[in-house]
N, C-alpha and C positions, 0 to 999 in steps of 0.2 A: 606397519604390521610387523609383529615379532618374527624372529627367525623360525622357520619350520623345516623339518626333515622329512624327506620322501624316499620311498624305495623306487629303484628303477624298474621299469617294465621287464618281464622275463627275457624277451628277445634282446633288449638293450644290455642286460647283464651278460648275456652270452656273447654279444658283440664286443663289449668292453673287455671281457676275459681274453678273447682272441687278440685284441689290440695289445694288451699288456704282456701276455705270456708267450705269444708266438715269436720265434726268432725270425725277424723279418728284416731284410737287408735294404729295402727301399723306403726308409722312414721319411725321407725328404718330401714325399708327396703330401704330407700333412699341411705344408705351407700352401701348396696349390689349392687344396680343398678349402682352407679357411679364407684365402683370398677370393676364391670363387664365390663362397657364401657372402662375403662382404660386397662383392660386385653385384650379386643378385639382390642384396638388401638395398643398395643404391638404386638399382633398376626399379624396384618396387616403389621407392620413394618418388622417383622421377615421374613414373606413370600416374601415381596418385596425386602428385602436385599439379598435374595438368588441369584438374578440376577443383583442387583445394590448395591453392598456392600458399595459404597461411601456414601450412604444416612445415614449410621450409624454414620458418623462424628467422627469416631475413638472411639466410646463408644458402646461396645457390651454387657454391663451389663444392663439388663432390670430390672426395678423396679417401684414400686408404693409407694408414700409417703403420709402419713397422717400428717397434721400439725395443731393441735388444738391450739388456742390462747385465753386464758381466758380474757386477757385485752381488746382485740378488739372484743370479742364475735364472732370469726370466726372459721371455719373449712375449711382447704384446702386439696384437693385431687389432687395429682400431678402424672403424668406418663411421661415416656420418650418414648412414642409410636410414631405412624405415624404423629400425629398432623393434623391440618387443615389449608387450605388456606382461604382467605377472602370469596371467592365464596362458599366454602364448609361449612363454618360457617353459612352463610345465608341460604343455602339449607338444612342443617341438623338440625339446631337449630331453625330456623324461621318457619319451616313447620314440620308436623308429617308424611309426605308422606313416609319417609324412616325410621321413628323411631320405627315402629312396634306397635305403640299405637293407630293407627286408629281402629284396631279391638276392642280395649278397649271401645272407644266411641260408636262404632256400637253395642257392646254387652249391654252397658248401655241403649241405645235407645231401643233395642229390649226388654230388661227386663222391661223397663217402659211401653212399649206398652202392654205387657202381664200383668203387675201389676202396675197400676198407683200410688200405695202407696209405691212402693219400694224406699228405701233410698239409695242415691248415696254412702254413706259411707260404706254400706254393700257390695258394689261391688269393690270399689277402692282397698281394702286390698287384693282382690283376684288376682290382676294383678301386674306384674312388669311394670313400665311405664318409664323406661329409665331415661334420663337426667332430665325430667320434675318432677320426684319425689323429686328433691332437693327443690322445692318450697313448699313442705309440711312443711319444717322446716325453710325456708329462708325468710328474709325480702328483701334480694337482692342477686343476683348471678352474679359473675364476672368470665369470662373465658379469659385466656391468652393462646394462642396456636400458634405454629409455625410448619409448615409442614416440615418433614424431607427432607433435600436436598434443601431447599429454605432458604432465608435470612430474609424475611419479616414476622414479627409476627403480630397477630391481637388481639385486646381486644374487648370482647363482654360483655355487661352488661344489666341487666333488673331487675326491681323491680316487675315484673309480673303485670304491670299496663296497659297491652295491647300493649306495644311497647318495643323495645330494641334499644340500641345504639351499633355502631360498629366503630372502628377506628384502625389505624395502631399503633403499639407499638414496643418496643424492648423486645426481649426474647433471652437470651444467649443460651439456650439448646432447642433441638427439643422437641415436645410433647405438652401436654395440662395440664394446671393448672386451677382447678375450686376452687374458693374461695366463700364459703357460709357465708354471714352475717346472723347469726342465729336470729330467732324470740325470743322475751324475755322469752318465756316459755321453750326454748331449751338450756339455758345455766345457769350457776350459781349453787352453792351448794344446793340451795333450790329446784332446779328442779329435778323431777324424770327422766327427759330425758335430761341430761346435755351432749351435744355432744362436749363440750370442755374438758371432762374428758378423760384422757388417758386410764384409766381402763375400762370405759364404751365402748370406741371405740375398745379396745383390745378384749373385750367380744363379741362385734358384729362381728368382723372379724372372731373369732373362730366359731361363730354360723353359719354365712352365707357364708364366703369366705375363710375358712380354706384351701380349696383345689384348690384355684386359683393357676395357675402354676408359677406365678411370685412372687417374694418376696414383701410383703406389709410391709413397714417399718415405724417406728415412734420413735421419741426421747423421752426418759424417764429421768426425773431429779431424781438424788438420792444424798443423803448426805453420805460422807465417812470420816472417821478419817484418816488423813495422816499417811503414813507408812514410817519406816526408810529403810535403804539400805538392811536390812535383811528381809524385808517384814512384820515386826511387827508394830502394831499400836503405834503411838507416844503418850504416856500417857500425858493427859492434853491438847493436841492439839485440837483446834476448828475444828469442822467438815467442810468439804469443799463440796460445791455443784458441782456435775459433771453431764455431759450428756452422756447417753448411747443410742446408736441406736440399736433397737431390731427388729427382724423379727417376725411379729405377726402370720403368717400362716405357716402350715407345708408343704404346696405346693404339695407334691406328695401323692395323695390318695392311701391307701392300695389297693383298688380294681383295680387300673390301673396297678399294678404290675402283672407279670406272676405268676400263681399259684405255679410253681416250685421254685419261689424265696421267697415264704411266708411260714413261719414256723407255726406249730400248735399254738405255744405260741403267735405269732403275731395276728393270727385270734382271739384267745381267748381274748387277751388284747384289741383289737378293739371292740369286743362285750361289754366288761366291760365299756370301756370309752364312746362309742357312745350310747349304749342302756341300760346301768346300769344293766346288767345281771352279777351276780357275780359268777355263776357256769359255768363250761365248757359247751359248747353247745352240744345238742344231735347230731346235723348234721349241716354241713356248705355247702352252695351251692354258688359257685363262677363261674360265666359263662360270657362269652363275645360273643355277637351275632352280625353278620354282614350280610347285605343283604337288604331286603326291609325296615326293621327297625333295626337301629344300637343301641345297648345298652350294658352296663355292669351291672351285678347284683351281689350283695353280700348279701345273705340271710342266716338266722340262724333259726333253730328250737331249742329253749332253752331246757334245761334238765328238768326244772320244770315249771308247769303252774302257772301263777300269781293267787293270791287268788281271784281276782275280774274278772277273764277271762270271766265269763258269767254274770257279772253285767252290768247294764246300764251305769255305770260310766267308764267302760273300753273302751279305744279308740284304735281300731285296725288300722292297716295301716303301710305302709313302707315309708321311706323317698324318696323324689324325688330330683335328681340333673340334671342340664343341663350343660354339659361341666364342671363338677366339682363344679358348683355353686349351692348352696342350693336353692330349690324352695319351698318345702313343707315338713312338718314333718310327718303328718299322712295322707297319701293318701289311703283311704279305698276303692277306686274304682279300685285299681290295681288287688288285689287278691280277690277271693270269700270269703264270711264271714266265711266259715267253715275252712279257713286257717288263722283265726284271730290271732292265736298264733305266726305266723311267724314274725320275726324281720328282719330288714335289710334295704337295699337301692337299688335304680335303678338310674343309670346315663346314660342319653341318649342325644346326640346332636340333636335328632329329636324333643325333647320337648323344647318349648319356655319358657323363663322367663315370657313372657307376656301371662299368661294363668290363667284362673279362675277355681275354683272347678267345676263350671257349665260346662265350656268348656271341662274340663278333662273327664267328664262323656260321652262326645260325641267324644272324641279323638280316632281316628282309630289307631294311633300309640300306645297309651296307652293300648287299648284293645288287640292289637296284642302282645304287651309285656306281658300283664297279662296272656293271654292264653298260651304263651310259658312257662312262669314261673310255671303256674299251672300244666302243663304236666310234667315239670321237677321234681317238688316236688312229684307228684303222682307216677311217675316211680321210684323215689328213695325210696318211702315208699313200693312199691310193691317188689322191689329188697331186701330191708331190711327184709321184712316179709318172703321172700323165703330163704334168705341166712344167716340171723342172727336173729333167732326167739326171743332170749332173749332180744336183744336190741330193737326189734320192740315192744315187750310186755311192756317194760319200757315206750316207746313212747305212747303206747295205754293207759296205766294206767293214763298218764298225760293228753292226748289230744284226746283220743278216743271219748269222749262225743261230742267234736266239730264236728267230722265227722258225727256222728249220727244225730246231730241237722241239719247239712247241708243236709242230705238225707231227713229228715222230711220237711225242709223248701222248698225243691225242688217241693213239692206238690203245692206250691203257686207261685213259680217262673217259673215253667214249663220247666226247663232246664234239662240237661242230667246228673245231679249230681249222681243219683242213679247208673247208669252204671259205672261212674268213681270210686265210692267209695265202692260199695257193696262187692268187693273182699278183702277190707281192714278191714272189720268188724270182731271182735272177740267176742265170748260169752262163758261163762262157760258152760261146758258140764256135763251131768249126767254120761256119760260113762267113761271119763278119769279124771274127777275131775280137769280139767284144761281148759284154753281157747282154742277154736277151731274156725276155719273160716267156713263160709258157704260152701266153696268148699270142705273142709275136711269132713264136716258132710254128704254132699250129696254123696261123693265118697264111703262112707262105709255104706250107707243105704241098707237094704235088698231089694231085687228086688220087693218083695210084698208091700213094704212101699211106699205109694203114696204121703205122706205129710211130711213137716218138722215140728216137734212138738216143742213147746216152752211153758214155764211157767214163770209167773211173780211173784216177791216177793221181800221182803226187803233184804233177804240174802239166801244163799244156804240151810242152815238148815231149814229155814221156808218153802221153796219150797218142800224139800224132805218129809216134814210131811204133805203136802197137800193130802187130800183124792183123789183128781183127779189124783195124781201120781201113785196110787196103781196098776191100770190095766197096765199102760205102763211099770212100773217096772217089773211086773210079766211076761210081754212079752219080756223084754230085749230091749225095744225100747229106742233110745237115745233122750234126751230132752235137748233143749237149755234153760239155766237159764237166764232170763232177769232181772237183778238186779237194773238197773237204770230206773227211770220213763220214760226217753225219748226212751228207747229201743223198747218198743212196738209200739210207734209212728213211729219209723224208719222202723220196720218190716212191719207195715201196709202200709207204703209208697212203699216199695219194692214189696210187694204182692206175688211175686214168685221168686224163684231162680232155675235156670236150669230146668225150667218148673215144678217145684215142689211148690205147694202153701204152705203158712205157716198156721199152725193150732195151736191155743191156746188150752191147755188142759182144760181151764176153759171157753170156748166159743163153743156153738153149739155141734154137735155130733163129735166124734173122727173119725168116718167112717173107722174103721178097717175092712179090707176085708178078713181076713183069716176065715177059716171054723168055728173055735171055736168062733170067735167074732160074726159071723152071727148067729150061733146057740144061743148064749147068748142074742143077740138082739131080736131074735124071742121069746125067753122065756120071756124076759122083756115085750114085746108087749102083750103077753098072760096074764101076771100078771096084766098089766095096764088095760086090758079090763075087767078082773074079779073084779077089784077094782075101777072101774070107778066112782062109787058114793063116795067112800072114797077120791079119789084124788080131785074130784069136791068140796067136803066139806072142805078139808084142804085148798084149794085155797080160798074158801069163808071165812073161819076162819081168814086167813091172810089178807083179804080185798085187798087193792091196794098195799100191800108191795111187792108182787111178780106178775110177768106177767103170770107165768105158774108154775104148779107143775107136776113133771114127776117121773116115776119109773126109776131108774138109772141102766144103764148097765155098767157104768165105775167104780162103787164103789165095793170094795171087803170086807173090814173089817169095814170101817167107816159107821156111820148111815146116814149121810146127807152131802150134799155139795151144794154150791151156784155157779151157772154158769151164763154166760151172753148169750144173743141171738147172733147168729153168724153174724148178719147184723149190729148190733149197736156197740157203744163203750163198752169196757170191764169194769169190776169192777175196775181194777187198773187205767184205763184211767179216770173213774169217780172220783176216789180219787185224782188223779193228778190235774184235773180241780178244784176240790173242794178246794184243798190246795192253788190254785191260785185265790181263791175267784171268781170262775167262775162255779157256780152250774148248768148251763143250760144243760150240757151234762150228761145225766143219762143213766146208763146201764139198759137194759131190763132184770130184774132178774128172773132166773128160779131156783126153789128149786128142787133138785133131791134127792130122798129117796131110800135107799138101802132096797130092799124087803126081803133080807136074814138076815137082822139085827133083833135082838130080839125086838128093839123099834118099828119096823113096826108091829109086832104081837100085841104089846101093843096098838098101834094106832087103829088097827082093832078091838080089844076088846072094847076100849073106844068108838069107833064110833058106835058100836052095841047098845050103850045106847042112841044114837041119836046125831045128829050134834050139838045140843044145850047144850050137856053135858059140864060143865065147865072144868073138867079135860081134856077132848078132846081138847078144845080150848087152854088150858094152854100148853098141849103137843105140839100142832102145833106151838104156839108162841115160845116155848123153842127150838124146833128144828130149827126154822128160826134164832133165836138169836145165837144159836150154830154155824150155818153156817156162820153168819156174823163174829163172833169171829175168826173162822178158816181163814177167808179172811183178818183178821186184821182190821175189821170195828167194831167200838163200837156199841152195841145195842142202839136202839133209846131211850129206857127208862131203863138204867142200874139198877135203884132201883126196878122197877117192875120185871125185869129179876131175880134179887137176891131173891126177895120175893117169886116168883113162885118156884124157886129151893128149898128154905127153906120149902115151903109148901109141896112139893112132898117128900122131905127127911124126913119130920116128919110123913109121913103116914106109 
């Protein structure tokens, strides 16, 4: 049949125009797309040959070939798959109705309606666009194809000028050969994207198509010195150029094998090669799911947290594959952010190559996969905590902060993260001098204890020296030590555990209900009433530095302590926000004074000289500064503080 010229379908013209004229930085995906098409064509032939073996034409070796040609500036991708008839070429290449790219154009149109300033190039890279991606790098594309089991081949050609030609031709073997005449910026040694470079193509196959199930082959030229009959190089002989056919892809992904056929060493080696983790993983999750959503996952929890895990430059996410073909390197929408340390991949035939990051966020399949994986990881952590405490504590020391941040962030996301993670939390305990879970703490609480007590501080030694610890130590009550700034934020988000509210030893009243505590509380109230004027004048002397001055019932030997109001942020929270250059959150400071300390008697004596007595004012300021230092806060005027101490010491 003679050569005929056809016009492209309107939507296809629109797509080709985007391919050619958009400035797009990820041109390399065209090779992934064409190799995937070739693999699909071989799949179709294989399935059809199960009932019609004659269409194999005596050749049962399936393969894909890449042929770069530096002289002609072309790259050829050839397969021996099912091939196409003339009618199928017109139907499949001239229109996008069956190409899977119509959604791409619809998404671009939708995005432009929502944001008129959106750039096409920002969207193109998010999609696989099948055969048409070849035009990102091509001046001209030529297809020669012959349907398996038929004798007539077809030649299709287009320079993406709005039309294409089609004619009959000769082709010895079945399948499809696509020859791309490359644009001038895509070949030559001066080009950063030289697609006639065998090494460049080899790298791209490894990156995107390493696990395509059929061999992807390419010829490599090499120079060798001739060898004698004993296999030794002939001295002085000129090197001879030879051609070696190499298979570029490994073909069978590790994750497609049965777990029983994979050794620990193979899992570890894959982690090193694929994700650049050089230590053995803490845990491996290898699962295959069938049903509503089909997928295989291979996930790892590393042994060590990366140094930048909580920095803005850290990119969480797992790799996505569809039928072993690489889609995306860092899919952060699959797992919740509190599992940002998880490495690995998910391979699902239910995920399309033609999918953007925006569509992924709305993908029901991806959300279903993510929920299943999240449950799997949480159950494994719970099991490890129960059955192998030492191993779990190693995990906790590396990644516990991520879980605590996840709990705190749930305050804004409104999800069920608190209930998922609260039983996985560990805190240092005053009772056993080791990490305990909230469940362990509550199970051994005295029946009379109504609250879970905790203290914040830079380290264990600092907390144990806090004046606020004195009464709780005396009563033998267990206190959780919160040593990380995020701890208190997580506790505040949880609010209660097993119907027991959390109580900071440095916020509000301790509310101890035993008879001795009630008696001490009444005694304190009586002292406060009899010293009402003194307390009022101490508050006045400190001006707006404190919100309240109280007679303390929690102090035993210390003279003074600083606590925060129960309803607002704590002092440690204030310091955390301050360190983040966010001073808007201020604790409501309450100065508590021990009425049984000799300094209280000194205050009473000085106050008898009048509230304007300078020594009285200095004592008030010194007590406040002392309380600040105990909390690890620098006095507002260190020089003035030092001078007042020197003045009192000289008397």
